[in-house]
N, C-alpha and C positions, 0 to 999 in steps of 0.2 A: 617031599613037601614042597620045594621051590617049582616043581614041574605044575602041581595043583595050582600054585598062585600065578604062575603063569596063565595057564590055561582058563583060570575064572577072569582075568583082567583082558585075556585076548579079545574078547567080542566089544570090548570098549574103545579098543583103539582105533576102529573107523570114525566112531562119532568123535574122538578127540581132535581129530583132523580135519574134520568138514565144517567147524566154526560152529556146531550145534551148541545152544545153551538156552536156559529155560527163560520164558518171555520175563519174568521178575515184576516187581512192582512199579506202577505208573503214578505221577502225581499230576492232578488237574492244576494248571497254573491260575486259576480263577479262584477268588471266594465267594463269588455270588453269580448265578448264571440266570436268566429270564428264558424259559422254553417257550417259544410263539409257535405253536400248533393248533391246529384244528380242535373244538370241541370233543371232548369223548376218546381222544387218540389214545388207544393203549399204549404205543409205543413212545409216545410221550410221557405217559403216567411211569412206563417201566424205566425210561432215559432218567427221568428226575430222581424216582427210587434210588438207581445206582450212582447218580451224581450226590445225593445225600449221602450214601455210605461211604464216598469218598471223601467227605468232610466238606463238600461244597452246599452253600446256600441257593435253593432253588427260589427265587423270588416272585411275586403276584404281579408285579409291574416291571415294565423293562427301564424306565428312569432308575430303579433301586439297583440294578444289578452291573457288575462289570462289564458282562458281556451277554450278547443277545444271541440265542440259537434259533433259527428259525426252519420250520420244515416249509419247504416249498411245494412239495409234491409227497403224497402218501397214497399207494395204490397196491391193490391185490388183484392176481388175475388169474384165470386158468385156464389152458387150451389142451388140445386134445392131442396127444403124442403117437398113439398107436391104436388101430381099430381091429378087431378080431375078423376072421374070414367071413362071418354073419353082419357086418357092420357095427356092432357093439363095441363100445369103448373099452379096452384094455389099460391104457396109461394116461394119465394127464400131467401135465408139466405146471406146477405153479410157481408164480412169480409174485415179488413182492419187492415193489419200486419205492425209497425214499429219497425225496431229494432235500437238501438242507444247506446252510450258510452260518456263518458265525460273524459277528460285527461287535464291534467295542460300544461304549455307552455313547459316545460321538457320531456313531453311525458308520465308522471306517472297517470296511473288509478286514476281519482277522484269516477267515479261512473264505476261498472264493467259493461259489455256488458249485456244490460236489452232487451225485447221483449212486447211491447204493442200490445194484439192482440183483437179487438174490432168486436163485430157482430150486427148485426141488422136483424130483419125479417120484411118481406114486403108481402102483398098480391100482386099478378097478375093479370091480365085480359088482354089479348092480344087484346080486342075490345077497349081497352083505352091505346094504346101504348103510343102515346105522352104524357100522362099525369103520367104513370107510368115510363116510362124515365125522366122524369123531375122530380119525386118523387126519383127513385134511386140516381139521380146526388146528389139532396138534402141530402139525406141518407149519402153518402159519404162525403160530407162537414162537415156532421155533425159529423162523425166518425173522421176526421181531426181534428175538434175543440176538440172534447174529448181526442185525444193524444194529442194536444198541451197542453192543461191544466195539463194533468197527467205529463208530462215533466215538466213545469213549477213548479209543486207541488214538484217534486222530484230535481229540481233543488234550491228549495228556503229553507230558514230557517223561522219558525215562529218566529213572531215579540212578 
């Protein structure tokens, strides 16, 4: 019986020594934030929803908020990564770039301007145009989700 317990715990020993731990919960230190982003920005809408779920009020005016999160840049791009022998595209690299900064109510810099640049590679087959177009749109949404999570981690303090 002791041998079985030892064998069951043995695989966990390397994780215990490396400092691995779960991310845990985070707290946003601001009660209200104004998100200054271009009209129709899906990332801004996702970020606002994520902030609300953390208990932060997202205001409609910059003067009402404790902090102002400004999107300085938001861009999507696609570049060819690989071609077939016949000159057809086989792989694309999708890039999502988001620039942002955080200031307080008085305009003092809390977080200096920073840029998040995320990439995803995907195979392409022009015979499956509709499926690959849907996949591309799904991958861009995934990149936006990743950017929102990075901003939330940057805004938060560990509990």
